[in-house]
PyMOL Python script that loads the backbone (N, CA, C, O; Angstrom):
from pymol import cmd

cmd.read_pdbstr("""\
ATOM      1  N   MET A   1      13.492   6.168  -6.648  1.00  0.00           N
ATOM      2  CA  MET A   1      13.862   6.225  -8.048  1.00  0.00           C
ATOM      3  C   MET A   1      15.227   5.569  -8.195  1.00  0.00           C
ATOM      4  O   MET A   1      16.228   6.127  -7.746  1.00  0.00           O
ATOM      5  N   ILE A   2      15.284   4.419  -8.802  1.00  0.00           N
ATOM      6  CA  ILE A   2      16.536   3.705  -9.040  1.00  0.00           C
ATOM      7  C   ILE A   2      16.724   3.558 -10.545  1.00  0.00           C
ATOM      8  O   ILE A   2      15.805   3.181 -11.271  1.00  0.00           O
ATOM      9  N   TYR A   3      17.906   3.857 -10.982  1.00  0.00           N
ATOM     10  CA  TYR A   3      18.220   3.761 -12.406  1.00  0.00           C
ATOM     11  C   TYR A   3      18.931   2.446 -12.689  1.00  0.00           C
ATOM     12  O   TYR A   3      19.643   1.914 -11.838  1.00  0.00           O
ATOM     13  N   THR A   4      18.729   1.932 -13.888  1.00  0.00           N
ATOM     14  CA  THR A   4      19.367   0.661 -14.226  1.00  0.00           C
ATOM     15  C   THR A   4      20.795   0.841 -14.685  1.00  0.00           C
ATOM     16  O   THR A   4      21.625  -0.044 -14.478  1.00  0.00           O
ATOM     17  N   ASP A   5      21.099   1.969 -15.303  1.00  0.00           N
ATOM     18  CA  ASP A   5      22.472   2.158 -15.754  1.00  0.00           C
ATOM     19  C   ASP A   5      22.801   3.648 -15.859  1.00  0.00           C
ATOM     20  O   ASP A   5      21.936   4.507 -15.689  1.00  0.00           O
ATOM     21  N   LYS A   6      24.062   3.926 -16.141  1.00  0.00           N
ATOM     22  CA  LYS A   6      24.551   5.294 -16.226  1.00  0.00           C
ATOM     23  C   LYS A   6      23.829   6.092 -17.301  1.00  0.00           C
ATOM     24  O   LYS A   6      23.496   7.257 -17.082  1.00  0.00           O
ATOM     25  N   ASP A   7      23.582   5.489 -18.454  1.00  0.00           N
ATOM     26  CA  ASP A   7      22.952   6.203 -19.558  1.00  0.00           C
ATOM     27  C   ASP A   7      21.526   6.634 -19.226  1.00  0.00           C
ATOM     28  O   ASP A   7      21.113   7.737 -19.584  1.00  0.00           O
ATOM     29  N   GLU A   8      20.787   5.788 -18.557  1.00  0.00           N
ATOM     30  CA  GLU A   8      19.422   6.138 -18.175  1.00  0.00           C
ATOM     31  C   GLU A   8      19.434   7.324 -17.207  1.00  0.00           C
ATOM     32  O   GLU A   8      18.643   8.256 -17.351  1.00  0.00           O
ATOM     33  N   CYS A   9      20.321   7.283 -16.235  1.00  0.00           N
ATOM     34  CA  CYS A   9      20.440   8.369 -15.279  1.00  0.00           C
ATOM     35  C   CYS A   9      20.882   9.648 -15.993  1.00  0.00           C
ATOM     36  O   CYS A   9      20.337  10.721 -15.737  1.00  0.00           O
ATOM     37  N   TYR A  10      21.847   9.539 -16.869  1.00  0.00           N
ATOM     38  CA  TYR A  10      22.343  10.687 -17.636  1.00  0.00           C
ATOM     39  C   TYR A  10      21.206  11.357 -18.405  1.00  0.00           C
ATOM     40  O   TYR A  10      21.035  12.574 -18.329  1.00  0.00           O
ATOM     41  N   LYS A  11      20.445  10.582 -19.131  1.00  0.00           N
ATOM     42  CA  LYS A  11      19.353  11.135 -19.946  1.00  0.00           C
ATOM     43  C   LYS A  11      18.313  11.822 -19.074  1.00  0.00           C
ATOM     44  O   LYS A  11      17.856  12.918 -19.398  1.00  0.00           O
ATOM     45  N   ASP A  12      17.942  11.189 -17.980  1.00  0.00           N
ATOM     46  CA  ASP A  12      16.926  11.760 -17.100  1.00  0.00           C
ATOM     47  C   ASP A  12      17.401  13.084 -16.492  1.00  0.00           C
ATOM     48  O   ASP A  12      16.644  14.053 -16.443  1.00  0.00           O
ATOM     49  N   ILE A  13      18.631  13.122 -16.038  1.00  0.00           N
ATOM     50  CA  ILE A  13      19.162  14.332 -15.418  1.00  0.00           C
ATOM     51  C   ILE A  13      19.306  15.441 -16.456  1.00  0.00           C
ATOM     52  O   ILE A  13      18.947  16.585 -16.179  1.00  0.00           O
ATOM     53  N   LEU A  14      19.818  15.135 -17.631  1.00  0.00           N
ATOM     54  CA  LEU A  14      19.995  16.160 -18.655  1.00  0.00           C
ATOM     55  C   LEU A  14      18.647  16.741 -19.090  1.00  0.00           C
ATOM     56  O   LEU A  14      18.507  17.957 -19.216  1.00  0.00           O
ATOM     57  N   ILE A  15      17.677  15.892 -19.314  1.00  0.00           N
ATOM     58  CA  ILE A  15      16.337  16.377 -19.686  1.00  0.00           C
ATOM     59  C   ILE A  15      15.745  17.213 -18.548  1.00  0.00           C
ATOM     60  O   ILE A  15      15.151  18.263 -18.795  1.00  0.00           O
ATOM     61  N   SER A  16      15.901  16.760 -17.324  1.00  0.00           N
ATOM     62  CA  SER A  16      15.357  17.486 -16.186  1.00  0.00           C
ATOM     63  C   SER A  16      16.001  18.855 -16.014  1.00  0.00           C
ATOM     64  O   SER A  16      15.324  19.820 -15.660  1.00  0.00           O
ATOM     65  N   LEU A  17      17.296  18.944 -16.262  1.00  0.00           N
ATOM     66  CA  LEU A  17      17.978  20.238 -16.179  1.00  0.00           C
ATOM     67  C   LEU A  17      17.546  21.178 -17.301  1.00  0.00           C
ATOM     68  O   LEU A  17      17.287  22.357 -17.062  1.00  0.00           O
ATOM     69  N   THR A  18      17.469  20.659 -18.512  1.00  0.00           N
ATOM     70  CA  THR A  18      17.143  21.522 -19.644  1.00  0.00           C
ATOM     71  C   THR A  18      15.693  21.980 -19.638  1.00  0.00           C
ATOM     72  O   THR A  18      15.377  23.030 -20.197  1.00  0.00           O
ATOM     73  N   THR A  19      14.813  21.215 -19.019  1.00  0.00           N
ATOM     74  CA  THR A  19      13.407  21.610 -18.972  1.00  0.00           C
ATOM     75  C   THR A  19      13.068  22.387 -17.699  1.00  0.00           C
ATOM     76  O   THR A  19      11.949  22.882 -17.559  1.00  0.00           O
ATOM     77  N   GLY A  20      14.010  22.497 -16.779  1.00  0.00           N
ATOM     78  CA  GLY A  20      13.780  23.253 -15.556  1.00  0.00           C
ATOM     79  C   GLY A  20      13.150  22.467 -14.433  1.00  0.00           C
ATOM     80  O   GLY A  20      12.797  23.040 -13.402  1.00  0.00           O
ATOM     81  N   VAL A  21      13.001  21.173 -14.607  1.00  0.00           N
ATOM     82  CA  VAL A  21      12.460  20.330 -13.533  1.00  0.00           C
ATOM     83  C   VAL A  21      13.448  20.281 -12.369  1.00  0.00           C
ATOM     84  O   VAL A  21      13.049  20.300 -11.204  1.00  0.00           O
ATOM     85  N   LEU A  22      14.734  20.220 -12.692  1.00  0.00           N
ATOM     86  CA  LEU A  22      15.793  20.254 -11.685  1.00  0.00           C
ATOM     87  C   LEU A  22      16.595  21.540 -11.836  1.00  0.00           C
ATOM     88  O   LEU A  22      16.745  22.070 -12.937  1.00  0.00           O
ATOM     89  N   GLU A  23      17.104  22.031 -10.715  1.00  0.00           N
ATOM     90  CA  GLU A  23      18.042  23.146 -10.699  1.00  0.00           C
ATOM     91  C   GLU A  23      19.428  22.579 -10.415  1.00  0.00           C
ATOM     92  O   GLU A  23      19.559  21.473  -9.891  1.00  0.00           O
ATOM     93  N   GLU A  24      20.447  23.334 -10.761  1.00  0.00           N
ATOM     94  CA  GLU A  24      21.809  22.862 -10.520  1.00  0.00           C
ATOM     95  C   GLU A  24      22.033  22.515  -9.055  1.00  0.00           C
ATOM     96  O   GLU A  24      22.760  21.572  -8.742  1.00  0.00           O
ATOM     97  N   GLU A  25      21.409  23.275  -8.152  1.00  0.00           N
ATOM     98  CA  GLU A  25      21.579  23.041  -6.717  1.00  0.00           C
ATOM     99  C   GLU A  25      21.048  21.674  -6.284  1.00  0.00           C
ATOM    100  O   GLU A  25      21.496  21.135  -5.272  1.00  0.00           O
ATOM    101  N   ASP A  26      20.106  21.110  -7.028  1.00  0.00           N
ATOM    102  CA  ASP A  26      19.527  19.811  -6.692  1.00  0.00           C
ATOM    103  C   ASP A  26      20.495  18.654  -6.920  1.00  0.00           C
ATOM    104  O   ASP A  26      20.344  17.586  -6.328  1.00  0.00           O
ATOM    105  N   LEU A  27      21.469  18.865  -7.765  1.00  0.00           N
ATOM    106  CA  LEU A  27      22.348  17.762  -8.156  1.00  0.00           C
ATOM    107  C   LEU A  27      23.184  17.237  -7.000  1.00  0.00           C
ATOM    108  O   LEU A  27      23.455  16.038  -6.926  1.00  0.00           O
ATOM    109  N   GLY A  28      23.592  18.112  -6.108  1.00  0.00           N
ATOM    110  CA  GLY A  28      24.373  17.669  -4.957  1.00  0.00           C
ATOM    111  C   GLY A  28      23.606  16.694  -4.080  1.00  0.00           C
ATOM    112  O   GLY A  28      24.155  15.695  -3.614  1.00  0.00           O
ATOM    113  N   VAL A  29      22.343  16.990  -3.862  1.00  0.00           N
ATOM    114  CA  VAL A  29      21.500  16.113  -3.046  1.00  0.00           C
ATOM    115  C   VAL A  29      21.307  14.769  -3.738  1.00  0.00           C
ATOM    116  O   VAL A  29      21.404  13.716  -3.107  1.00  0.00           O
ATOM    117  N   LEU A  30      21.037  14.812  -5.032  1.00  0.00           N
ATOM    118  CA  LEU A  30      20.862  13.564  -5.781  1.00  0.00           C
ATOM    119  C   LEU A  30      22.129  12.723  -5.782  1.00  0.00           C
ATOM    120  O   LEU A  30      22.086  11.513  -5.563  1.00  0.00           O
ATOM    121  N   ARG A  31      23.251  13.379  -6.030  1.00  0.00           N
ATOM    122  CA  ARG A  31      24.508  12.632  -6.079  1.00  0.00           C
ATOM    123  C   ARG A  31      24.825  12.015  -4.714  1.00  0.00           C
ATOM    124  O   ARG A  31      25.273  10.871  -4.635  1.00  0.00           O
ATOM    125  N   LYS A  32      24.595  12.765  -3.658  1.00  0.00           N
ATOM    126  CA  LYS A  32      24.846  12.236  -2.318  1.00  0.00           C
ATOM    127  C   LYS A  32      23.973  11.010  -2.052  1.00  0.00           C
ATOM    128  O   LYS A  32      24.440  10.019  -1.489  1.00  0.00           O
ATOM    129  N   TYR A  33      22.705  11.083  -2.458  1.00  0.00           N
ATOM    130  CA  TYR A  33      21.807   9.940  -2.279  1.00  0.00           C
ATOM    131  C   TYR A  33      22.348   8.702  -2.994  1.00  0.00           C
ATOM    132  O   TYR A  33      22.411   7.621  -2.409  1.00  0.00           O
ATOM    133  N   TYR A  34      22.733   8.861  -4.247  1.00  0.00           N
ATOM    134  CA  TYR A  34      23.212   7.704  -5.003  1.00  0.00           C
ATOM    135  C   TYR A  34      24.560   7.203  -4.498  1.00  0.00           C
ATOM    136  O   TYR A  34      24.854   6.012  -4.598  1.00  0.00           O
ATOM    137  N   GLU A  35      25.376   8.095  -3.958  1.00  0.00           N
ATOM    138  CA  GLU A  35      26.620   7.638  -3.330  1.00  0.00           C
ATOM    139  C   GLU A  35      26.315   6.810  -2.084  1.00  0.00           C
ATOM    140  O   GLU A  35      26.952   5.783  -1.848  1.00  0.00           O
ATOM    141  N   GLU A  36      25.348   7.250  -1.294  1.00  0.00           N
ATOM    142  CA  GLU A  36      24.995   6.527  -0.060  1.00  0.00           C
ATOM    143  C   GLU A  36      24.477   5.121  -0.339  1.00  0.00           C
ATOM    144  O   GLU A  36      24.717   4.204   0.447  1.00  0.00           O
ATOM    145  N   ILE A  37      23.768   4.945  -1.452  1.00  0.00           N
ATOM    146  CA  ILE A  37      23.283   3.596  -1.768  1.00  0.00           C
ATOM    147  C   ILE A  37      24.242   2.870  -2.719  1.00  0.00           C
ATOM    148  O   ILE A  37      23.921   1.819  -3.273  1.00  0.00           O
ATOM    149  N   GLU A  38      25.424   3.466  -2.889  1.00  0.00           N
ATOM    150  CA  GLU A  38      26.511   2.884  -3.683  1.00  0.00           C
ATOM    151  C   GLU A  38      26.110   2.604  -5.128  1.00  0.00           C
ATOM    152  O   GLU A  38      26.478   1.577  -5.699  1.00  0.00           O
ATOM    153  N   HIS A  39      25.360   3.520  -5.704  1.00  0.00           N
ATOM    154  CA  HIS A  39      24.962   3.408  -7.109  1.00  0.00           C
ATOM    155  C   HIS A  39      25.853   4.378  -7.897  1.00  0.00           C
ATOM    156  O   HIS A  39      25.416   5.435  -8.353  1.00  0.00           O
ATOM    157  N   TYR A  40      27.120   3.970  -8.035  1.00  0.00           N
ATOM    158  CA  TYR A  40      28.136   4.859  -8.598  1.00  0.00           C
ATOM    159  C   TYR A  40      27.955   5.107 -10.090  1.00  0.00           C
ATOM    160  O   TYR A  40      28.408   6.130 -10.603  1.00  0.00           O
ATOM    161  N   GLU A  41      27.302   4.188 -10.792  1.00  0.00           N
ATOM    162  CA  GLU A  41      27.039   4.423 -12.203  1.00  0.00           C
ATOM    163  C   GLU A  41      26.152   5.648 -12.377  1.00  0.00           C
ATOM    164  O   GLU A  41      26.371   6.452 -13.283  1.00  0.00           O
ATOM    165  N   CYS A  42      25.166   5.791 -11.523  1.00  0.00           N
ATOM    166  CA  CYS A  42      24.277   6.950 -11.611  1.00  0.00           C
ATOM    167  C   CYS A  42      25.032   8.223 -11.241  1.00  0.00           C
ATOM    168  O   CYS A  42      24.794   9.274 -11.837  1.00  0.00           O
ATOM    169  N   CYS A  43      25.927   8.147 -10.280  1.00  0.00           N
ATOM    170  CA  CYS A  43      26.746   9.309  -9.929  1.00  0.00           C
ATOM    171  C   CYS A  43      27.532   9.784 -11.144  1.00  0.00           C
ATOM    172  O   CYS A  43      27.652  10.987 -11.380  1.00  0.00           O
ATOM    173  N   GLN A  44      28.059   8.854 -11.903  1.00  0.00           N
ATOM    174  CA  GLN A  44      28.789   9.201 -13.116  1.00  0.00           C
ATOM    175  C   GLN A  44      27.845   9.817 -14.149  1.00  0.00           C
ATOM    176  O   GLN A  44      28.204  10.781 -14.824  1.00  0.00           O
ATOM    177  N   GLY A  45      26.666   9.272 -14.268  1.00  0.00           N
ATOM    178  CA  GLY A  45      25.675   9.827 -15.188  1.00  0.00           C
ATOM    179  C   GLY A  45      25.297  11.249 -14.822  1.00  0.00           C
ATOM    180  O   GLY A  45      25.141  12.097 -15.700  1.00  0.00           O
ATOM    181  N   ILE A  46      25.147  11.518 -13.524  1.00  0.00           N
ATOM    182  CA  ILE A  46      24.835  12.864 -13.059  1.00  0.00           C
ATOM    183  C   ILE A  46      25.968  13.817 -13.428  1.00  0.00           C
ATOM    184  O   ILE A  46      25.722  14.913 -13.932  1.00  0.00           O
ATOM    185  N   ALA A  47      27.197  13.406 -13.179  1.00  0.00           N
ATOM    186  CA  ALA A  47      28.345  14.266 -13.476  1.00  0.00           C
ATOM    187  C   ALA A  47      28.440  14.562 -14.971  1.00  0.00           C
ATOM    188  O   ALA A  47      28.674  15.704 -15.366  1.00  0.00           O
ATOM    189  N   GLU A  48      28.262  13.551 -15.789  1.00  0.00           N
ATOM    190  CA  GLU A  48      28.355  13.749 -17.240  1.00  0.00           C
ATOM    191  C   GLU A  48      27.201  14.607 -17.760  1.00  0.00           C
ATOM    192  O   GLU A  48      27.396  15.438 -18.647  1.00  0.00           O
ATOM    193  N   ALA A  49      26.017  14.412 -17.220  1.00  0.00           N
ATOM    194  CA  ALA A  49      24.865  15.217 -17.637  1.00  0.00           C
ATOM    195  C   ALA A  49      25.079  16.682 -17.272  1.00  0.00           C
ATOM    196  O   ALA A  49      24.762  17.571 -18.063  1.00  0.00           O
ATOM    197  N   TYR A  50      25.607  16.933 -16.096  1.00  0.00           N
ATOM    198  CA  TYR A  50      25.860  18.313 -15.682  1.00  0.00           C
ATOM    199  C   TYR A  50      26.908  18.962 -16.584  1.00  0.00           C
ATOM    200  O   TYR A  50      26.760  20.113 -16.995  1.00  0.00           O
ATOM    201  N   LYS A  51      27.946  18.225 -16.882  1.00  0.00           N
ATOM    202  CA  LYS A  51      28.995  18.738 -17.771  1.00  0.00           C
ATOM    203  C   LYS A  51      28.408  19.094 -19.140  1.00  0.00           C
ATOM    204  O   LYS A  51      28.699  20.162 -19.681  1.00  0.00           O
ATOM    205  N   ASP A  52      27.597  18.217 -19.692  1.00  0.00           N
ATOM    206  CA  ASP A  52      26.991  18.477 -20.993  1.00  0.00           C
ATOM    207  C   ASP A  52      25.956  19.598 -20.922  1.00  0.00           C
ATOM    208  O   ASP A  52      25.805  20.362 -21.876  1.00  0.00           O
ATOM    209  N   TYR A  53      25.252  19.701 -19.815  1.00  0.00           N
ATOM    210  CA  TYR A  53      24.299  20.786 -19.609  1.00  0.00           C
ATOM    211  C   TYR A  53      25.020  22.134 -19.630  1.00  0.00           C
ATOM    212  O   TYR A  53      24.550  23.083 -20.257  1.00  0.00           O
ATOM    213  N   LYS A  54      26.157  22.214 -18.945  1.00  0.00           N
ATOM    214  CA  LYS A  54      26.928  23.460 -18.941  1.00  0.00           C
ATOM    215  C   LYS A  54      27.411  23.800 -20.350  1.00  0.00           C
ATOM    216  O   LYS A  54      27.436  24.972 -20.726  1.00  0.00           O
ATOM    217  N   LYS A  55      27.793  22.796 -21.128  1.00  0.00           N
ATOM    218  CA  LYS A  55      28.196  23.027 -22.519  1.00  0.00           C
ATOM    219  C   LYS A  55      27.021  23.586 -23.321  1.00  0.00           C
ATOM    220  O   LYS A  55      27.193  24.517 -24.108  1.00  0.00           O
ATOM    221  N   LEU A  56      25.838  23.027 -23.125  1.00  0.00           N
ATOM    222  CA  LEU A  56      24.641  23.511 -23.821  1.00  0.00           C
ATOM    223  C   LEU A  56      24.349  24.960 -23.458  1.00  0.00           C
ATOM    224  O   LEU A  56      23.994  25.755 -24.329  1.00  0.00           O
ATOM    225  N   LEU A  57      24.492  25.312 -22.196  1.00  0.00           N
ATOM    226  CA  LEU A  57      24.269  26.692 -21.775  1.00  0.00           C
ATOM    227  C   LEU A  57      25.250  27.630 -22.447  1.00  0.00           C
ATOM    228  O   LEU A  57      24.881  28.723 -22.876  1.00  0.00           O
ATOM    229  N   TYR A  58      26.502  27.202 -22.539  1.00  0.00           N
ATOM    230  CA  TYR A  58      27.538  28.023 -23.164  1.00  0.00           C
ATOM    231  C   TYR A  58      27.239  28.228 -24.647  1.00  0.00           C
ATOM    232  O   TYR A  58      27.345  29.343 -25.157  1.00  0.00           O
ATOM    233  N   VAL A  59      26.871  27.164 -25.329  1.00  0.00           N
ATOM    234  CA  VAL A  59      26.546  27.248 -26.763  1.00  0.00           C
ATOM    235  C   VAL A  59      25.323  28.127 -26.978  1.00  0.00           C
ATOM    236  O   VAL A  59      25.319  28.985 -27.861  1.00  0.00           O
ATOM    237  N   ASN A  60      24.295  27.921 -26.183  1.00  0.00           N
ATOM    238  CA  ASN A  60      23.064  28.706 -26.313  1.00  0.00           C
ATOM    239  C   ASN A  60      23.291  30.171 -25.967  1.00  0.00           C
ATOM    240  O   ASN A  60      22.649  31.047 -26.546  1.00  0.00           O
ATOM    241  N   LYS A  61      24.185  30.446 -25.042  1.00  0.00           N
ATOM    242  CA  LYS A  61      24.505  31.813 -24.684  1.00  0.00           C
ATOM    243  C   LYS A  61      25.109  32.528 -25.893  1.00  0.00           C
ATOM    244  O   LYS A  61      24.805  33.694 -26.144  1.00  0.00           O
ATOM    245  N   GLY A  62      25.957  31.836 -26.635  1.00  0.00           N
ATOM    246  CA  GLY A  62      26.564  32.403 -27.833  1.00  0.00           C
ATOM    247  C   GLY A  62      25.542  32.690 -28.919  1.00  0.00           C
ATOM    248  O   GLY A  62      25.733  33.598 -29.729  1.00  0.00           O
ATOM    249  N   ASP A  63      24.457  31.923 -28.942  1.00  0.00           N
ATOM    250  CA  ASP A  63      23.413  32.131 -29.946  1.00  0.00           C
ATOM    251  C   ASP A  63      22.603  33.389 -29.682  1.00  0.00           C
ATOM    252  O   ASP A  63      22.043  33.975 -30.610  1.00  0.00           O
ATOM    253  N   THR A  64      22.535  33.808 -28.424  1.00  0.00           N
ATOM    254  CA  THR A  64      21.704  34.959 -28.077  1.00  0.00           C
ATOM    255  C   THR A  64      22.450  36.278 -28.162  1.00  0.00           C
ATOM    256  O   THR A  64      21.832  37.339 -28.076  1.00  0.00           O
ATOM    257  N   GLU A  65      23.741  36.235 -28.326  1.00  0.00           N
ATOM    258  CA  GLU A  65      24.521  37.473 -28.398  1.00  0.00           C
ATOM    259  C   GLU A  65      24.648  37.962 -29.799  1.00  0.00           C
ATOM    260  O   GLU A  65      25.274  38.995 -30.038  1.00  0.00           O
TER     261      GLU A  65
END
""", "prot")
cmd.dss("prot")
cmd.show_as("cartoon", "prot")
cmd.util.cbc("prot")
cmd.orient("prot")
């Protein structure tokens, strides 16, 4: 699975996290893989998607209280 740019990787990771296809623990393995093949744009996309995913969890947590 090779991504063409940061945005494509970001969207895929964010959707995968929010739908439960990926768990947070999976991100380390994915990021390491993309670092090894020097696909740093995807590494950035993964980091940004995780950051936004955590924001979504925080916002959604507030909705349930």
